[in-house]
C-alpha positions in Angstrom: 0.0 0.0 0.0 1.1 3.5 -0.7 1.2 4.7 2.9 4.0 2.2 3.5 5.9 3.1 0.3 4.6 0.3 -1.8 3.8 1.8 -5.2 3.8 -1.5 -7.1 0.8 -1.5 -9.5 -0.2 -5.1 -9.0 0.1 -6.0 -5.3 -1.6 -9.3 -4.5 -3.1 -10.2 -1.1 -0.8 -12.5 0.9 -3.7 -14.7 1.7 -4.3 -15.4 -2.0 -0.7 -16.1 -2.7 -0.4 -18.4 0.4 -3.3 -20.4 -1.0 -1.5 -20.8 -4.4 1.8 -21.6 -2.6 0.1 -24.3 -0.7 -1.4 -25.8 -3.9 2.0 -26.1 -5.6 4.5 -26.9 -2.8 5.0 -28.7 0.5 6.5 -27.3 3.7 10.3 -27.1 3.3 10.1 -26.7 -0.5 11.7 -23.8 -2.3 9.3 -21.4 -4.0 10.8 -19.4 -6.9 9.3 -16.1 -7.9 11.1 -14.9 -11.0 9.1 -11.7 -11.1 9.1 -10.7 -7.4 7.4 -7.4 -7.8 6.3 -6.3 -4.3 7.3 -9.5 -2.6 3.9 -11.0 -1.9 4.8 -14.6 -3.0 8.0 -14.5 -0.9 6.0 -13.4 2.2 3.4 -16.1 1.6 6.1 -18.8 1.1 7.7 -17.8 4.4 4.4 -17.8 6.3 3.6 -21.2 4.8 6.9 -22.7 6.0 8.6 -22.7 2.6 12.0 -21.4 1.6 11.9 -18.8 -1.1 13.9 -17.1 -3.8 12.7 -13.9 -5.3 14.1 -12.3 -8.5 13.4 -8.8 -9.6 15.1 -6.8 -12.3 13.6 -3.4 -11.5 15.6 -1.6 -8.8 12.5 0.3 -7.8 10.4 -2.9 -7.3 13.4 -4.7 -5.7 13.5 -2.0 -3.0 9.7 -2.1 -2.5 9.9 -5.9 -2.1 12.9 -5.8 0.2 11.3 -3.3 2.5 7.9 -5.0 2.5 9.4 -8.4 3.2 11.5 -7.1 6.1 8.4 -5.3 7.6 6.0 -8.2 7.1 8.4 -10.9 8.4 9.4 -8.7 11.4 5.8 -8.6 12.6 4.1 -11.6 11.0 0.4 -11.5 10.5 -1.5 -14.7 9.8 -3.7 -13.1 7.1 
């Protein structure tokens, strides 16, 4: 969200991505997000007990994802 410095145009809900992560992986698996964007899939993977690897070529989106992941994982919310 914009009040937290997240200006990514297609931010997904963590709950939605957690559901999709659970459909395609098991706890302990590695989830790869080759277009990390705002980091939602990485956050969902962590919350669901998966390891994750996020890749983002845009410096702006990388910084958004990095800040969001740090903030979300510092004070985890279960949806």
